[in-house]
C-alpha positions in Angstrom: 276.5 89.2 108.0 274.5 89.2 111.1 272.8 92.3 112.7 275.6 92.6 115.7 278.8 92.5 113.7 277.2 94.7 110.7 276.6 97.2 114.0 280.1 97.2 114.6 281.3 98.1 111.1 278.9 100.5 111.0 279.9 102.3 114.6 283.7 101.9 113.4 282.7 104.0 110.3 281.0 106.4 112.4 283.9 106.8 114.8 285.9 107.7 111.6 283.0 110.5 110.8 283.3 111.8 114.1 287.1 112.1 114.5 287.1 114.2 111.1 284.1 116.1 112.4 285.5 116.8 115.9 288.5 118.3 114.2 286.4 120.7 111.9 283.9 121.4 114.2 286.2 122.5 116.9 288.1 125.0 114.7 284.3 126.5 113.9 283.7 126.6 117.7 286.7 128.2 118.8 286.3 131.1 116.1 282.9 131.8 117.3 283.5 131.1 121.0 286.8 133.4 121.3 285.7 135.9 118.4 281.8 136.0 117.9 282.1 135.4 114.2 280.1 132.8 112.4 282.8 131.9 109.9 280.8 130.8 106.6 283.7 130.0 104.6 285.0 127.3 106.9 284.0 124.7 104.8 286.1 125.7 102.2 289.2 126.1 104.7 288.7 122.3 105.1 288.3 122.1 101.3 291.4 123.7 100.5 293.5 121.7 103.3 292.3 118.3 101.1 293.5 119.6 97.5 296.6 121.1 99.3 297.5 118.0 100.7 296.9 116.2 97.5 299.3 119.0 95.5 302.1 118.1 97.9 301.6 114.6 98.0 302.0 114.3 94.0 304.7 117.0 93.9 307.0 115.0 96.7 306.0 111.3 94.8 307.8 108.6 96.2 306.5 106.7 99.4 303.2 107.7 100.2 303.9 108.1 103.9 306.7 110.9 102.6 304.3 112.9 101.0 301.7 112.5 103.7 304.0 113.1 106.7 304.7 116.5 104.7 301.3 117.4 104.1 300.3 116.9 107.8 303.0 119.0 108.9 303.1 122.0 106.2 299.1 122.2 105.1 297.9 123.2 108.4 300.1 125.3 109.2 299.6 127.0 105.4 295.8 127.3 105.0 296.4 129.2 108.9 298.6 131.8 107.2 295.8 132.1 104.6 293.3 132.4 107.2 294.9 134.6 109.1 295.7 137.3 106.2 292.2 137.1 105.4 291.1 138.0 108.8 293.9 141.0 109.0 292.8 142.2 105.4 288.6 141.8 105.6 287.2 140.9 109.0 289.5 143.5 110.6 288.7 146.2 108.5 284.9 145.8 109.1 285.2 145.3 112.5 283.9 142.3 113.1 280.3 143.4 112.6 278.2 140.5 113.0 276.2 141.1 109.5 279.3 142.3 107.6 281.2 139.2 109.0 278.7 137.1 107.4 279.1 138.6 104.3 282.9 138.9 104.8 283.3 135.3 104.9 280.7 134.4 102.2 283.1 136.6 99.8 286.4 134.8 101.3 284.0 131.3 100.5 283.7 132.2 96.8 287.7 134.0 96.3 288.8 130.1 97.8 286.6 128.1 95.9 287.2 129.5 92.4 290.8 129.7 92.9 291.3 126.5 93.7 289.2 125.8 90.6 291.3 127.9 88.3 294.4 126.6 89.7 294.0 122.9 90.2 290.7 122.3 88.0 287.1 120.4 88.8 288.2 116.6 89.2 288.4 114.8 92.1 292.2 113.6 93.0 293.0 111.0 94.9 295.7 110.7 97.6 297.2 107.0 98.7 297.3 106.6 102.0 300.8 106.1 104.0 299.6 102.6 105.1 296.3 100.7 104.8 296.6 96.9 105.9 293.4 95.2 106.0 292.5 93.8 109.7 290.0 91.3 110.5 287.8 92.2 113.4 286.2 89.1 116.0 283.1 88.7 116.9 282.1 87.4 120.1 278.5 85.2 120.4 276.7 83.4 123.2 276.6 79.7 122.6 276.6 76.6 124.1 279.6 76.6 125.4 279.9 79.9 126.8 281.1 82.9 125.1 282.9 82.1 121.6 284.9 84.2 119.4 284.8 83.8 115.5 285.5 85.7 112.4 283.0 86.8 110.6 282.9 87.2 106.9 283.6 91.0 105.8 283.8 92.1 109.3 287.1 94.3 109.0 288.7 97.9 109.0 291.8 99.6 107.7 294.8 100.2 110.1 294.4 103.9 108.1 291.1 104.3 109.6 292.0 103.8 113.4 294.7 105.9 113.1 292.2 108.5 112.0 290.5 108.2 115.3 293.9 107.6 117.4 294.9 111.1 115.9 292.5 113.0 116.5 291.9 112.5 120.0 295.6 112.8 120.3 294.9 116.6 118.6 291.9 117.2 120.6 294.1 116.5 123.9 297.0 118.2 123.0 294.7 121.3 122.0 293.0 121.0 125.3 296.6 121.1 127.2 297.2 124.4 125.1 293.9 125.9 126.1 294.0 124.9 129.5 297.6 125.1 130.8 299.6 127.4 128.9 300.0 131.6 128.4 298.7 131.4 125.2 295.5 129.6 126.2 295.0 131.9 128.5 295.0 134.8 126.9 292.6 133.3 124.5 290.3 132.4 127.6 290.7 136.1 128.6 290.0 137.5 125.1 287.0 135.4 124.8 285.7 136.3 128.4 286.1 140.2 128.1 288.1 141.8 125.1 287.9 145.2 125.8 289.2 144.6 129.5 291.7 142.3 128.0 292.9 144.4 125.6 293.1 147.1 128.9 295.8 145.2 130.6 297.8 144.6 127.6 296.5 141.7 125.1 297.0 142.4 121.6 293.2 141.5 120.9 293.6 142.1 117.0 296.5 139.7 116.8 295.1 137.2 119.4 292.0 137.3 116.6 293.8 136.7 113.6 295.7 133.6 115.5 292.4 132.2 116.6 290.8 132.8 112.8 294.2 130.9 111.6 293.5 128.3 114.2 290.0 127.7 113.7 291.0 126.8 109.3 293.9 125.1 110.3 291.8 122.7 112.7 289.7 122.1 109.5 292.9 122.0 107.2 294.3 119.0 109.5 291.1 117.2 109.6 290.7 117.3 105.3 294.6 116.0 105.3 294.0 113.2 107.4 290.3 112.2 105.8 291.8 112.6 101.8 293.2 109.5 101.4 289.3 108.0 102.4 287.7 110.6 100.4 288.7 112.2 97.3 290.2 115.9 97.1 287.9 118.4 94.7 287.1 122.1 94.8 283.2 121.5 95.7 284.0 119.5 98.7 283.5 122.0 101.5 279.9 122.1 101.8 279.2 119.1 103.7 282.1 119.8 106.6 280.3 123.0 106.6 276.8 122.4 107.0 277.6 119.6 109.8 279.6 121.9 111.5 277.2 124.4 112.2 274.9 121.3 113.1 277.5 119.8 116.1 278.5 123.6 117.0 274.5 124.4 117.5 273.8 121.3 119.3 276.6 121.3 121.2 276.5 124.9 122.7 277.9 127.6 120.4 281.4 128.4 121.6 281.2 125.5 124.0 284.2 123.3 123.7 283.2 119.8 125.3 279.6 120.3 123.8 281.3 120.2 120.7 283.3 117.0 121.0 279.7 115.5 122.2 277.7 116.6 119.4 280.4 115.1 117.3 280.6 111.8 118.6 276.7 111.9 118.6 276.4 113.2 114.9 279.2 111.5 113.7 278.2 108.2 115.4 274.7 108.2 114.2 275.7 109.6 110.4 278.1 106.5 110.1 275.4 103.9 111.4 272.4 105.4 109.3 274.2 105.9 106.4 275.4 102.0 106.5 271.7 100.8 107.2 269.6 103.5 105.3 271.1 106.0 103.4 273.2 109.5 104.0 270.2 111.5 103.3 268.3 109.9 106.0 271.2 110.8 108.1 271.2 114.8 107.4 267.9 114.8 107.6 267.9 113.3 111.5 270.7 115.5 112.0 268.5 118.7 111.1 265.6 117.7 113.0 268.3 117.5 116.1 269.0 121.0 115.5 265.4 122.2 115.2 264.5 120.2 118.9 267.8 121.8 120.5 267.0 125.0 119.2 263.2 124.7 120.4 263.7 123.0 123.9 267.6 124.0 124.8 268.5 127.0 122.8 271.7 127.1 124.4 273.0 123.8 123.5 273.6 120.7 125.6 276.6 121.8 126.9 276.6 125.8 126.6 276.0 128.5 128.9 272.5 130.4 129.1 273.7 134.2 128.1 273.2 136.4 131.5 
């Protein structure tokens, strides 16, 4: 395959990574933006979403679409409820202290990971996609007769991967509408700006924190449900999503939702393209170097605000 079609194929793979990463990193960014909490267990909520998606689809059986849709509706809510409960039982009791919160979320990480291992075992679990039609992609080239379209061998993708990209866009647009146009979003933004003042005006800050922590975990689980037909579910799969989410949030700006989207697209696309042409290891090294450069030259991130 020539370089142009090969680059297009790599870009599509990068777009899928960027779509999942946008959802996962958005959850981490919202939690930090509102609660000022560094959630080290965020990757394990992603892993839990993937494993529960496998369990739901396996338990229901029948057509793959039935199990997938059921998992898509149930699993993020279940993971969000688990996260909100963890917030009530652990983080609230340590008063969201920065240092103790990191230790507390590390504890949550190991509890979720080891419970998943004991319950579901160590094996990687495949989930069948609800639809997975192979779609050939055209390429345009300028020749003697002007632009001509042809179909290079091997230049193709699947309908499910295109669905993942479209679903992530729709979900993120819906999240933006909720945050900017609804009363719930107004309460979240008020709590983010000044939690003490919001509480003085009758906002139940503790409840908002639990809901936000659950929302962040639910977004990670939603991304996991979408990706699990592409990547098998297993109890150790939370490391990479956590690492990449932290990279995205740092580059985009801590708590900046637009910055998170921009950084997720940047990291996802570069990860996909570099992984296809070179290796995933080089992609991770470059992402880490980007973090270092941002911390040195623009500590607040690409779209983050400088602290007053």
